[in-house]
C-alpha positions in Angstrom: -26.0 -4.6 -14.4 -24.9 -2.0 -11.9 -21.4 -0.6 -12.3 -19.3 0.8 -9.5 -18.6 4.6 -9.6 -15.0 4.9 -8.3 -13.5 8.2 -7.3 -9.9 9.0 -8.2 -7.1 11.2 -6.8 -8.4 14.6 -7.9 -5.0 16.4 -8.1 -1.6 15.1 -8.9 1.8 16.8 -9.4 4.6 14.8 -11.1 8.2 15.8 -11.5 11.6 15.8 -9.9 11.9 18.5 -7.3 8.1 19.0 -7.2 8.1 18.5 -3.4 9.4 22.1 -3.3 5.8 23.2 -4.1 4.3 21.6 -1.0 3.7 24.9 0.9 2.1 26.5 -2.2 -0.2 23.5 -2.6 -1.3 23.5 1.0 -1.7 27.3 1.6 -5.2 27.6 -0.1 -6.5 24.6 1.8 -5.9 26.1 5.3 -9.3 26.4 7.0 -8.2 28.9 9.7 -5.2 29.9 11.9 -6.4 27.3 14.5 -6.8 24.4 12.0 -3.3 23.0 11.5 -1.8 20.8 8.9 -0.5 17.6 10.5 2.4 15.9 8.7 2.8 12.2 9.3 6.4 11.4 8.3 8.4 8.2 8.3 10.9 8.5 11.2 13.8 7.6 8.8 13.6 11.3 7.8 13.8 12.5 11.4 17.1 14.3 11.1 17.0 14.7 7.4 16.9 18.4 6.7 17.2 17.8 3.0 13.5 16.8 3.2 12.1 18.4 6.3 13.6 21.9 5.8 11.3 22.3 2.8 8.1 22.1 4.9 7.3 25.5 6.5 5.2 25.0 9.5 2.8 27.9 10.4 0.5 28.5 13.4 -0.1 25.1 15.1 1.1 22.9 12.3 2.8 19.7 13.6 5.1 17.0 12.3 4.5 13.6 13.8 7.3 11.1 13.1 6.0 7.5 12.8 7.8 4.2 12.6 7.3 2.1 9.5 9.1 -0.9 11.1 5.7 -2.6 11.4 2.6 -2.7 9.2 0.0 0.0 10.2 -2.4 -1.2 12.9 -5.9 0.0 13.7 -4.7 0.6 17.3 -2.0 2.9 15.9 -4.6 4.9 13.9 -6.8 5.2 17.0 -3.9 6.5 19.0 -2.9 9.1 16.3 -6.4 10.3 16.0 -6.7 10.7 19.8 -3.4 12.6 20.0 -4.4 14.9 17.1 -7.8 15.7 18.7 -6.0 16.5 22.0 -3.3 18.7 20.5 -5.5 20.7 18.1 -8.0 23.5 18.8 -10.0 22.8 15.7 -10.3 19.9 13.3 -7.1 19.9 11.2 -7.0 21.5 7.8 -5.4 18.4 6.4 -3.3 15.3 6.9 -0.1 14.9 4.9 1.5 11.5 4.7 5.2 11.4 3.6 6.9 8.0 3.3 6.2 4.5 1.9 2.9 2.6 1.8 2.8 2.4 5.7 2.8 6.3 6.0 0.4 6.8 3.1 -2.0 4.2 4.6 -1.8 5.8 8.0 -2.5 9.3 6.6 -5.6 8.0 4.7 -6.9 6.2 7.8 -6.3 9.1 10.2 -8.0 11.5 7.7 -11.1 9.2 7.7 -11.2 8.5 11.4 -11.1 12.2 12.3 -14.6 12.6 10.8 -16.0 9.1 11.7 -17.0 7.9 15.2 -15.6 4.9 16.9 -12.5 2.7 16.5 -10.8 2.2 13.1 -11.4 -1.6 13.3 -15.1 -1.0 12.8 -14.4 0.3 9.3 -12.3 -2.5 8.0 -14.1 -3.8 5.0 -15.9 -2.4 1.9 -17.9 0.8 1.9 -18.4 1.2 5.7 -17.3 4.8 6.0 -20.2 7.3 6.4 -18.6 10.7 6.4 -16.1 12.2 4.0 -12.5 12.3 5.3 -10.7 15.6 5.9 -8.4 16.8 3.2 -5.4 14.5 2.8 -2.2 14.5 0.7 0.1 11.6 -0.2 3.8 12.0 -0.9 5.5 8.7 -1.6 9.3 8.4 -0.8 9.4 4.8 -2.1 7.5 3.3 -5.1 5.6 0.1 -5.7 2.7 -0.3 -3.3 0.2 1.8 -5.2 -1.0 3.2 -1.8 -0.8 6.7 -3.3 -3.6 6.0 -5.8 -5.7 3.2 -4.2 -9.1 3.5 -2.5 -8.0 1.4 0.4 -5.8 1.8 3.5 -4.7 -1.7 4.7 -4.6 -2.1 8.4 -3.9 -5.0 10.8 -6.7 -5.1 13.4 -7.4 -7.2 16.4 -9.2 -9.8 14.3 -8.0 -9.4 10.7 -5.7 -7.6 8.3 -8.1 -5.8 5.9 -8.3 -2.4 4.3 -10.7 0.4 4.9 -12.0 0.3 1.3 -14.2 3.3 0.6 -14.9 6.2 -1.8 -13.5 8.6 0.9 -10.1 6.8 1.2 -8.2 8.1 -1.9 -6.0 11.1 -1.5 -7.2 14.6 -2.5 -3.7 15.5 -3.7 -0.6 13.5 -4.5 2.9 14.8 -5.2 5.1 12.4 -7.2 8.6 13.5 -6.9 11.0 10.7 -7.9 13.9 12.5 -6.3 12.5 11.6 -2.9 13.1 7.9 -3.6 16.9 8.3 -3.8 18.8 6.3 -1.3 16.3 3.5 -0.8 18.2 0.3 0.1 18.3 -2.2 -2.8 16.3 -5.0 -1.0 13.6 -2.5 0.0 13.5 -1.1 -3.6 13.1 -4.7 -4.8 10.4 -5.7 -2.4 8.1 -2.7 -2.9 8.7 -2.8 -6.7 7.7 -6.5 -6.6 4.5 -5.5 -4.8 3.6 -3.6 -7.9 4.7 -6.4 -10.2 2.7 -9.0 -8.2 -0.4 -6.7 -8.2 -0.2 -6.7 -12.0 0.2 -10.5 -12.4 -2.7 -11.1 -10.1 -4.9 -8.5 -11.7 -4.0 -9.5 -15.3 -4.6 -13.2 -14.8 -7.8 -12.8 -12.6 -11.4 -13.5 -13.4 -12.4 -9.9 -12.6 -10.2 -8.6 -15.5 -11.6 -6.0 -17.8 -10.1 -3.5 -20.3 -9.8 -0.7 -17.6 -7.7 -2.9 -15.3 -5.8 -4.5 -18.2 -4.7 -1.3 -19.7 -3.1 0.0 -16.5 -1.8 -3.5 -15.6 -0.1 -4.0 -19.0 1.6 -0.6 -18.7 2.8 -1.2 -15.1 4.2 -4.7 -15.8 6.1 -3.4 -18.9 7.7 -0.7 -16.7 8.6 -3.3 -14.1 10.3 -5.4 -16.8 12.3 -2.3 -18.0 13.4 -1.5 -14.4 14.1 -5.0 -13.1 15.2 -7.0 -16.2 16.7 -4.6 -18.7 19.8 -2.4 -18.3 18.6 0.4 -20.5 17.5 2.9 -17.8 19.6 5.5 -16.0 19.0 5.7 -12.2 16.7 8.7 -12.6 14.7 7.1 -15.4 14.4 4.0 -13.3 13.1 6.0 -10.3 10.6 7.8 -12.5 9.5 4.6 -14.2 8.9 2.8 -10.9 6.9 5.8 -9.6 4.6 5.4 -12.7 4.5 1.6 -12.4 3.3 2.0 -8.9 0.6 4.5 -9.9 -0.6 2.3 -12.8 -0.3 -0.9 -10.8 -2.5 0.7 -8.1 -5.0 1.8 -10.8 -5.2 -1.7 -12.3 -6.6 -2.9 -9.0 -9.4 -0.2 -8.9 -11.7 -2.2 -11.2 -10.3 -5.7 -10.4 -8.7 -7.4 -7.4 -5.4 -9.0 -6.3 -5.2 -12.7 -5.8 -3.4 -15.7 -4.2 -0.2 -14.0 -3.2 -1.9 -11.1 -1.4 -4.3 -13.4 0.4 -1.6 -15.6 1.7 0.7 -12.7 2.5 -2.0 -11.1 4.7 -1.9 -14.2 6.8 1.9 -14.0 7.3 1.6 -10.3 8.1 -1.2 -10.8 10.6 0.5 -13.7 12.5 4.2 -13.0 12.0 4.2 -9.2 11.3 5.9 -9.8 8.0 6.1 -6.6 6.0 3.9 -6.5 3.0 6.5 -6.2 0.2 8.8 -9.0 1.4 5.7 -11.1 2.4 4.4 -11.0 -1.1 7.8 -12.0 -2.4 8.1 -14.9 0.0 4.7 -16.2 -1.0 4.9 -15.5 -4.7 8.2 -17.5 -4.9 6.0 -20.7 -4.3 3.0 -20.0 -6.6 4.2 -21.5 -9.9 1.0 -23.6 -9.9 -1.2 -20.4 -10.1 1.1 -17.9 -11.9 3.6 -20.0 -13.9 4.9 -17.2 -16.2 4.9 -14.5 -13.5 6.8 -16.6 -11.0 9.4 -17.6 -13.6 10.0 -13.9 -14.5 10.0 -13.0 -10.8 12.8 -15.5 -10.2 14.8 -14.0 -13.0 14.4 -10.5 -11.4 15.4 -11.9 -8.0 18.5 -13.5 -9.4 19.5 -10.4 -11.4 19.5 -8.3 -8.3 21.0 -10.8 -6.0 18.0 -10.9 -3.7 18.0 -13.7 -1.1 14.5 -14.3 0.4 14.1 -15.5 4.0 13.5 -19.3 4.1 11.6 -21.5 6.6 9.7 -18.7 8.3 6.8 -21.1 8.9 9.0 -24.1 9.9 8.3 -23.9 13.7 4.7 -22.9 13.7 2.1 -24.9 15.7 -1.2 -26.1 14.2 -3.0 -23.4 16.0 -0.7 -20.7 14.4 -1.3 -22.2 11.0 -5.0 -22.1 11.6 -4.8 -18.4 12.4 -3.1 -17.7 9.2 -5.4 -19.9 7.2 -8.5 -18.1 8.7 -7.1 -14.7 7.8 -6.2 -15.8 4.2 -9.5 -17.5 3.5 -11.5 -14.6 4.8 -10.4 -12.5 1.8 -13.1 -14.0 -0.5 -12.9 -11.4 -3.3 -9.2 -12.1 -3.8 -9.8 -15.9 -4.1 -12.7 -15.4 -6.4 -10.6 -13.2 -8.7 -7.8 -15.7 -8.7 -9.7 -19.0 -9.0 -13.3 -18.2 -10.0 -16.7 -18.7 -8.4 -15.9 -22.2 -7.2 -12.6 -21.3 -5.5 -13.6 -23.1 -2.3 -13.4 -26.4 -4.0 -9.8 -25.7 -5.1 -8.5 -23.8 -2.0 -9.2 -26.0 0.9 -7.7 -25.4 4.3 -5.2 -28.3 3.7 -4.2 -26.7 0.4 -3.5 -23.3 2.1 -1.6 -25.0 4.9 0.6 -27.0 2.4 1.5 -23.7 0.7 2.4 -22.0 4.0 4.5 -25.1 4.9 6.7 -24.4 1.8 7.6 -20.9 3.1 
């Protein structure tokens, strides 16, 4: 039996206000005066001096504001890499992603593609990256996706939505400052938090489960229950708990895999551009058959926070469109095998996938 040797985030700072240390953290990593740090920041922070004033730019350092209105695309990564190569005299000292899962995934992908030839779409899959990425830092401003700790960067490419899963993907440094998550709208807070909750349900009920994944998954799911079902946490405690739930939820996937909800939500995202967090919620709402306990609890959380999910998003799709989504979903074989076992193809036929999409 050969076991996977997974890398982890090698340095992490945790604490409210720890973002203030960003300049001290980066200073020793500067390669030269001509090798800049490039900050990829969610454009919601564009005129937010509370955050941006704490970043001191030196030499040729640049901030690039990116929209997180859509899921990250391979074409977007290629464009960013090209722009960075054109605007810098030397390879950057590092890439710093500040934002939600979209920004963190963009930062990971750009750091990889600056040292690997060709377009990003050629690296979608498992262990295809040849050269180590440049130094990259993740600073989440919303919690739940686990992107800050995972070994994947999920991208929508011309043919599929699939991560660049590799040993070179995880961040070299993460700063977990729960203060940065203040002011996240309630629905957004719910959707990304549920991404974490759903990760855990899929991981903990999957056939790939082992003690490593289970320990992290159990911890994350308990934190989610505290945050979304109990009334015992203050706002600060809730922010810190969700930050740790996201971290542990991401860790629980390292040695296992997600399942039915993620596979189907990738189809929605690829065809309809549905954002990952809300897509998972729309799908999970209809998966009692596979996750009876998890879905029941999810519905309680949804009711408690007055969340109304979009209905009928697949109502007007053509057969051709359904087939595109079914192809994307069924291509994610490890997810189905984790959810349903080795003989998953007997259970999850094309008709079965279509009938699930038709409910949404």
